[in-house]
C-alpha positions in Angstrom: 224.7 -68.4 115.2 224.7 -71.7 113.2 221.0 -71.3 112.7 221.5 -67.6 111.3 224.3 -68.6 109.1 222.2 -71.4 107.4 219.3 -69.1 107.2 221.5 -66.4 105.5 223.0 -69.1 103.1 219.5 -70.3 102.3 218.3 -66.8 101.3 221.4 -66.1 99.5 220.8 -69.1 97.3 217.2 -68.1 96.9 217.9 -64.4 96.0 220.8 -65.5 93.8 218.8 -68.0 91.7 215.6 -65.4 91.6 217.8 -62.8 90.4 219.3 -64.7 87.7 215.9 -65.9 86.3 214.6 -62.2 86.5 217.6 -61.1 84.5 217.0 -63.7 81.9 213.5 -62.7 81.6 214.3 -59.0 81.4 217.0 -59.5 78.9 214.7 -61.8 76.9 212.0 -59.4 76.8 214.4 -56.6 75.7 215.0 -58.5 72.7 211.5 -58.1 71.5 212.6 -54.3 70.9 214.9 -55.4 68.2 212.2 -57.7 66.7 214.2 -60.9 67.6 211.5 -63.4 68.5 213.9 -66.0 69.7 213.8 -64.4 73.1 217.3 -65.2 74.1 217.9 -63.9 77.6 221.5 -63.7 79.1 223.3 -63.3 82.3 226.8 -63.7 83.8 228.0 -66.1 86.4 229.1 -62.7 88.4 225.5 -62.0 88.8 224.8 -64.9 91.0 226.6 -63.6 94.2 225.4 -60.0 93.2 222.0 -61.1 93.4 222.4 -63.2 96.2 223.6 -60.2 98.3 219.6 -59.3 98.4 219.8 -61.6 101.4 221.0 -58.7 103.6 217.6 -57.2 102.8 216.4 -59.6 105.2 217.2 -57.6 108.4 216.3 -54.4 106.8 212.9 -55.9 105.9 212.3 -56.8 109.4 212.9 -53.2 110.6 210.7 -51.9 107.9 207.9 -54.5 108.4 205.4 -52.3 109.5 206.2 -49.2 107.0 204.1 -48.6 103.8 205.1 -50.6 100.6 206.3 -47.3 98.9 208.9 -46.6 101.9 210.1 -50.2 101.7 210.4 -50.1 97.9 212.6 -46.8 98.1 214.7 -48.2 100.7 215.2 -51.4 98.8 215.8 -49.6 95.6 218.6 -47.3 97.2 220.4 -50.5 98.6 220.1 -52.3 95.3 221.5 -49.2 93.3 224.4 -48.9 96.2 225.1 -52.7 95.6 225.0 -52.3 91.8 227.3 -49.5 91.8 229.8 -51.0 94.4 230.0 -54.3 92.7 230.0 -52.9 89.1 232.8 -50.6 90.2 235.0 -53.5 91.9 234.2 -55.8 88.4 235.1 -52.9 86.3 238.5 -52.3 87.9 239.4 -55.8 86.8 237.7 -55.5 83.4 235.1 -58.1 84.5 232.0 -55.9 84.7 229.1 -57.8 82.6 227.3 -54.8 82.0 228.2 -51.4 80.6 225.4 -48.8 80.4 227.3 -46.0 78.5 224.5 -45.8 75.8 221.7 -44.8 78.4 221.7 -41.0 79.0 220.6 -41.9 82.7 223.7 -43.7 83.4 226.1 -43.0 86.3 229.8 -43.8 85.5 228.5 -46.7 83.1 227.7 -48.6 86.0 224.0 -48.0 87.0 221.2 -46.7 85.3 218.8 -44.4 87.1 216.0 -45.2 84.6 215.9 -48.5 86.2 214.7 -47.2 89.5 211.1 -48.6 89.0 212.7 -52.1 88.2 214.7 -52.1 91.3 211.8 -50.7 93.4 209.7 -53.6 92.3 212.6 -56.3 92.5 213.1 -55.2 96.1 209.6 -55.9 96.9 209.8 -59.0 95.2 213.0 -60.0 97.1 211.1 -58.9 100.2 208.5 -61.8 99.3 211.2 -64.4 98.9 212.7 -63.6 102.2 209.5 -63.2 104.0 206.9 -65.7 102.4 203.4 -65.4 103.3 202.4 -67.8 105.8 200.2 -70.8 105.1 196.5 -70.2 105.7 
């Protein structure tokens, strides 16, 4: 039990840090659309535990280990959307949600954006690599 808790904590920290970095890169690149070459990215402290929740993909990943990448990616995408919706709804109730997608026509309750599906698909597969690194040759 202690080993599982240690492993989960380590995965939580890795996923939280990776998510933060991905978000900063993503928001930095979005500044290019505004022709802002400073490439300033941003995130919120709230995002660390939200991204850290990707650690729960580990048991799902073990169950899906022999499935094709498209099936694993779709599963992860659904789980990420669910986590984003639940966490965003909870934070919004307390006026703490760091994102608001009202400008997107693909938003659901201003909390998730369906047009982000390809990003979450890829992020899920990336988190899988973080949680299950390839063995050394």
